[in-house]
Phi, psi and omega in degrees: 000132175247114181264116180241097185302316183301323180290328183284328186289136178304142184302318182292333177284322178299324183265358184295133171266110186293154176294136179251111181276161180302318183287337178280334184279333183253130173231136180133195181254143177207160180249333181237119180252110180234033187252342191244010179056038175278171173277103185293346183278345178119200182224145176303334180273352183068203172071013181070021183288351178285349182258142176293148180280170175299118183292339180247008172049049188298314181295317180297316180297325178297320179290319178298318181301321179297315184286320185270356180060046179233168172272148181300333180290347180263008188240128169246134177248128184231173177281077188078161176297335180299327176295316179298320178299313180297319181295327177299319176297317183292327182284316193251340190249121176281121181304139178075001182232306187274171181218163176232162180245131174235163184234082182288153002285136183203184183298128188289342184289341177298313179291318180300314179297323177298314181293322177299322183268008178057048179240130182285153182243127174255115184264130174240101185301150171295163175290174179296338177267012179064031176258170178283134177264090188300315183293322178292323177294316179303317181291333183279343184289131175233178179293346179266356182283116183252326183230142172237118182262128176231122179259121185208111359299145188277146174245117024254006189278335174089352186266150170286145170275151181298128183302317181294329177293319178296318180296317179298316179295322179297328182278332181267341183268130182272357175264203182259128177263120183253114180254114183269110183250043181304330186250015187298333181295341181265001182257155179281337183279145178285162182298146175289352179298342176293349181261007185302322182291329181272338185238093185293342181261014183268133171234128183246126179258135171223179186206158172264006186279335188262270184300325183280351175065033183242035186302324183295338183276341179057069176233117179239167185228149169229129177250132182196175171303150184302328180296324179284320177300322178298325177292319174305310184292333180294324189249355180291157171301149188300321181238071189279343178237122186295157176297323178300314181295317181299314181296317182296320180292318178301315178298318181296325183290346173283348182246039183297336177298324178296320179297316178300320180293316179297318179300317178299319179292320180296316179298320177297317178292327178299316179296317180297314180299316181301317181294315185284323179296325182294345182278345182282137185291337179274356177268120182270326179199138170249114186281144177302143184226140172248016184241195178258031178209168177234140170263125187233123176267127182236174183287323180215090187300320183295320180294317179296317179301312181295323177299316180292317179298323178298339177254019177064033175241125183248125170240187182246123176274114182255021187298333182275356182274142180309132178069005184240031179299136182059036179247139173249140173257122187241117177289141176287121181262193174288165178306318181291323177294321179291324174303314182295320178300310182297317180297319180293319179292332179294342179261004180280137177232132178293000000 
C-alpha cells in the first residue's frame, strides 16, 4: 500500500486559505483586547463568557497529550466526534464522486454524514460473529474509496475488532482508515493510536462523552499524523469548542482517578448484568461486550421493549439493524438502576 496524503485531499481543500480569527492571530500577553469585536463590558452570566475561547485549545491539548502519550500536533479537538467525522468527509471526499466503506451493524452517523456530504456508501457487513471480513473489504475497495470506518468497540454489538485485522486493513487500503474508539476505556485492550507512527493513514476517534461522563459538553477527539490534524484545523469553524467545555474538561482531567474507579464499577456491573440477563428464558443470547452496554437477543424484542417502557425504563431496540434482529442494546446503569431493570424483566411474560 502506498499512502499519498496529497493525492487523497480534495483539490479545493489543498488550496483553501483558512479563516484567520482574531484569537488565532495574536499570541502573547495583553491587558486590553480590542481585536475580536466582543462585548468588552462583560456577560450577564459572568465568568468571562464575553471572550472567545482558544481556537486551538492549546491548554486542553497539552493535558490530553500527557494522558494519551501523544504529541499535541497529533490531536484534534472537536464539537463531539461527529464533527471530526464530518470534517473527514469534507477533507477527503468529493461530493457525487467518491465513496466510503462501512461495516454494518455499526454507528449510524457514518452513513448520515456521507449522505449529507453526497458521498456514496459501500457496506461490507461484519461476519456472523461481528468480526471484520478482511477479504470482503479488500474486494469492495475501488479507486473512489477514500475512507474506511471501523468502530471498535463496535456500536451496537459491543465487541472489539481484532487489532491485527485493523493493522492489515490499514496497510492494504490506500485511503484513510478511521477507527472509532468511543468506548475504548471500557476495554482491556490499549488504543490503536499507539500505531500512528507505523500507519500514516490511521485516524483514531475518541470522546469525553462516555467514560469521562461529559456527554453534555460535546467534546470529541481525533488522533492522527500531524499532517492530517493540520487539515482538520484548516477547515474547522474558528471557535468550534466552547470555553466552558474546554475549562470543564481540563478540570475533569485532574480527577482521572474518579474516571478509573467508575470504569471499574461499570465493567463489574456489565459482567453482573450479562450473567443475570442470561438466566431469563426469553433471552436467547447476551453477546460479549468491551463497551459500557450489552447487546441482548431476545424472543420478542418489541414486547420486551414495551414492557420496560411501561415501567419507565428505556433501552434501545436495535431489531431493524443488520444482523441484530430481536436485539436490545442495554446501557450498563448504576447498581440500583440495574437492580430495577432485572426486577422488571423478572415480571415479563411472553
